[in-house]
C-alpha positions in Angstrom: 94.7 -22.4 -123.8 97.4 -21.7 -126.5 100.1 -24.3 -126.9 103.0 -24.0 -124.5 105.9 -26.1 -123.4 106.4 -26.9 -119.7 109.8 -28.1 -118.5 110.6 -29.0 -114.9 114.3 -28.8 -114.0 115.2 -31.6 -111.6 118.2 -33.7 -110.8 117.7 -37.3 -111.8 118.8 -38.5 -108.3 116.2 -36.3 -106.6 113.6 -39.0 -106.4 111.5 -37.5 -103.6 111.4 -34.1 -105.3 110.3 -35.8 -108.6 107.5 -37.6 -106.8 106.3 -34.3 -105.3 106.5 -32.7 -108.8 104.3 -35.4 -110.3 101.7 -34.9 -107.5 101.7 -31.1 -108.0 101.4 -31.4 -111.8 98.2 -33.4 -111.4 96.6 -30.0 -110.5 96.8 -28.9 -114.1 95.9 -30.6 -117.4 98.8 -29.4 -119.6 101.5 -31.8 -120.9 104.9 -31.3 -119.3 108.3 -33.0 -119.0 111.3 -33.2 -116.7 114.5 -31.6 -117.9 117.3 -33.5 -116.3 119.3 -30.9 -114.5 123.1 -30.6 -114.8 124.5 -32.1 -111.6 127.2 -29.6 -110.6 128.6 -32.0 -108.0 129.3 -34.5 -110.8 131.1 -32.2 -113.2 134.5 -33.6 -114.0 135.9 -30.4 -115.6 135.2 -26.7 -115.5 132.7 -25.7 -118.2 134.1 -23.5 -121.0 131.6 -20.8 -120.1 133.1 -20.3 -116.6 136.4 -18.4 -116.2 137.4 -18.9 -112.5 140.0 -16.2 -112.1 138.0 -13.5 -113.9 134.8 -14.4 -111.9 136.8 -14.1 -108.7 138.1 -10.7 -109.7 134.8 -9.2 -110.9 132.5 -10.9 -108.4 134.7 -11.1 -105.3 133.6 -14.7 -104.9 133.5 -17.9 -106.9 130.4 -19.7 -108.0 129.9 -23.1 -106.5 129.6 -26.2 -108.7 125.9 -26.4 -108.0 125.3 -22.8 -109.0 127.1 -23.5 -112.3 125.1 -26.6 -112.8 121.8 -24.7 -112.1 122.8 -22.0 -114.7 123.6 -24.7 -117.3 120.3 -26.4 -116.6 118.3 -23.2 -117.3 120.4 -22.5 -120.4 119.4 -25.9 -121.7 115.8 -25.0 -121.0 116.2 -21.8 -123.0 117.7 -23.8 -125.9 114.6 -26.1 -125.9 112.4 -23.0 -125.9 114.1 -21.8 -129.0 114.1 -25.2 -130.8 110.4 -25.8 -130.0 109.3 -22.3 -131.1 106.8 -22.3 -128.2 106.4 -20.1 -125.1 108.0 -22.2 -122.4 107.1 -22.4 -118.7 110.2 -23.3 -116.8 109.9 -24.6 -113.3 112.3 -25.8 -110.7 111.4 -28.9 -108.7 110.6 -27.0 -105.5 107.7 -25.1 -107.0 104.2 -25.1 -105.5 101.2 -23.9 -107.5 98.8 -21.5 -105.8 95.1 -21.9 -106.2 94.9 -19.3 -108.9 97.7 -20.7 -111.1 95.7 -22.0 -114.0 93.4 -19.0 -114.1 96.5 -16.7 -114.0 98.3 -18.6 -116.8 95.2 -18.5 -119.0 94.9 -14.7 -118.5 98.5 -14.2 -119.2 98.4 -16.2 -122.4 95.0 -15.0 -123.7 94.4 -11.5 -122.3 97.7 -9.8 -121.5 99.5 -8.4 -124.6 103.1 -7.6 -125.3 105.3 -9.6 -123.0 108.3 -11.8 -123.7 109.4 -12.9 -120.2 107.3 -13.1 -117.1 108.4 -14.0 -113.6 105.7 -16.1 -111.8 107.6 -16.4 -108.4 109.9 -14.4 -106.3 111.6 -15.0 -103.0 111.6 -11.4 -101.8 109.2 -8.5 -102.1 110.4 -5.5 -104.1 108.7 -2.4 -105.3 107.0 -2.5 -108.7 105.1 -0.5 -111.3 101.9 -1.8 -112.7 101.8 -2.0 -116.5 98.5 -3.8 -117.2 95.7 -5.3 -115.2 92.9 -7.7 -116.0 90.6 -9.6 -113.7 92.7 -8.8 -110.7 95.9 -10.0 -112.3 98.6 -7.4 -112.8 101.5 -7.4 -115.2 104.3 -5.4 -113.5 107.8 -4.2 -113.7 109.8 -5.1 -110.6 112.2 -2.5 -109.3 114.8 -4.7 -107.6 115.8 -8.3 -107.6 113.2 -10.6 -106.0 115.6 -13.6 -106.6 114.7 -17.1 -107.3 114.0 -19.1 -110.6 111.4 -21.5 -109.4 108.9 -20.4 -112.0 108.9 -18.1 -115.1 107.6 -18.2 -118.7 109.4 -16.9 -121.7 109.1 -16.8 -125.5 111.7 -18.0 -128.0 112.9 -14.5 -129.0 114.0 -13.6 -125.4 115.3 -17.2 -124.8 117.6 -16.6 -127.8 118.8 -13.3 -126.3 119.5 -14.9 -122.9 121.5 -17.7 -124.6 123.5 -15.2 -126.6 124.5 -13.3 -123.4 125.4 -16.6 -121.6 128.6 -17.2 -123.5 130.2 -16.5 -120.1 128.7 -17.7 -116.8 129.8 -15.5 -113.9 126.8 -15.0 -111.6 123.9 -17.1 -110.3 121.2 -17.5 -113.0 118.6 -15.6 -111.0 120.9 -12.6 -110.8 121.7 -12.9 -114.5 118.0 -12.8 -115.4 117.6 -9.5 -113.5 120.8 -8.1 -115.0 118.9 -6.3 -117.6 121.5 -3.7 -118.4 123.6 -6.6 -119.6 121.2 -8.5 -121.8 118.6 -5.7 -122.4 115.7 -8.1 -122.4 112.5 -6.8 -120.7 111.7 -8.9 -117.7 108.2 -8.5 -116.3 106.3 -10.2 -113.5 102.7 -11.2 -112.6 101.3 -10.0 -109.3 100.2 -11.6 -107.2 102.7 -14.4 -107.9 100.8 -17.6 -108.8 103.6 -19.9 -107.8 105.3 -20.4 -104.4 108.2 -22.6 -103.3 108.0 -25.6 -101.0 110.0 -25.6 -97.7 112.2 -28.4 -99.1 116.0 -28.1 -98.6 117.7 -26.6 -101.6 119.7 -29.0 -103.8 122.3 -26.2 -104.2 123.8 -27.4 -100.9 127.4 -26.3 -101.5 126.8 -22.5 -101.2 128.3 -21.1 -98.0 126.8 -18.2 -96.2 127.8 -15.6 -98.8 128.2 -12.2 -97.1 128.1 -8.9 -98.9 131.5 -7.6 -100.2 132.8 -4.7 -98.0 135.8 -2.5 -97.6 139.0 -3.0 -99.6 137.5 -6.1 -101.2 134.6 -4.1 -102.6 137.0 -1.3 -103.8 139.2 -3.9 -105.5 136.2 -5.4 -107.2 135.0 -2.0 -108.4 138.4 -1.3 -109.9 138.5 -4.6 -111.8 135.0 -4.0 -113.1 135.9 -0.5 -114.3 138.9 -1.9 -116.1 136.7 -4.6 -117.7 134.3 -1.9 -118.9 137.1 0.1 -120.4 138.9 -2.7 -122.2 136.3 -5.4 -122.9 134.1 -5.4 -125.9 131.5 -7.3 -123.9 131.8 -6.1 -120.3 130.2 -8.3 -117.7 128.9 -5.4 -115.6 128.2 -2.5 -117.9 127.0 0.8 -116.5 123.3 1.2 -116.2 121.8 3.3 -118.9 
């Protein structure tokens, strides 16, 4: 198998989760390392990437401290991908390998050409278009946001693009990854997904039941987004091309 880097994002204080990760990683024989997650609940100041008032105007809601910490953790993983020069498998500590994980990873790395970012897990089913297939494993383009960032692999060139477009943090990281008309990176996926998530309680525990924006609030948000497109050189929500 070609050389890759594996990083598991996990809070240092999540001892039980780390123990489960170590048990799960015994299923594969590839070197890996923990990446200590940014603990949003311990942030003593607002990160420079986050602009509270603008986020509230253009999103209709604020990100929680844990969502900001999660985003910063993935951003650090992208930086390590770039600095290592290696394809990097990024996992969150609630991942669960399916029985075909190693076989799927070997096929992706050895037999599937022309990819830069591949999702290996998704929380929701969405329609997709098949691009390439080998040995029952399909490389696809999802049409919709399956949500979740428990498992994906990316190459340094696309990691650099994601970093460049993360000067501002204004949406959960899984939504940002699918925000392709913003960063213009091509995100693909493997089907069937070779990674699942455990039923463990999320460590992003400060997110309330976030309901969709409706009515006047949605209209107001749309107006603010239109103004941002007209006057900003780097609009947060550009029109789809």
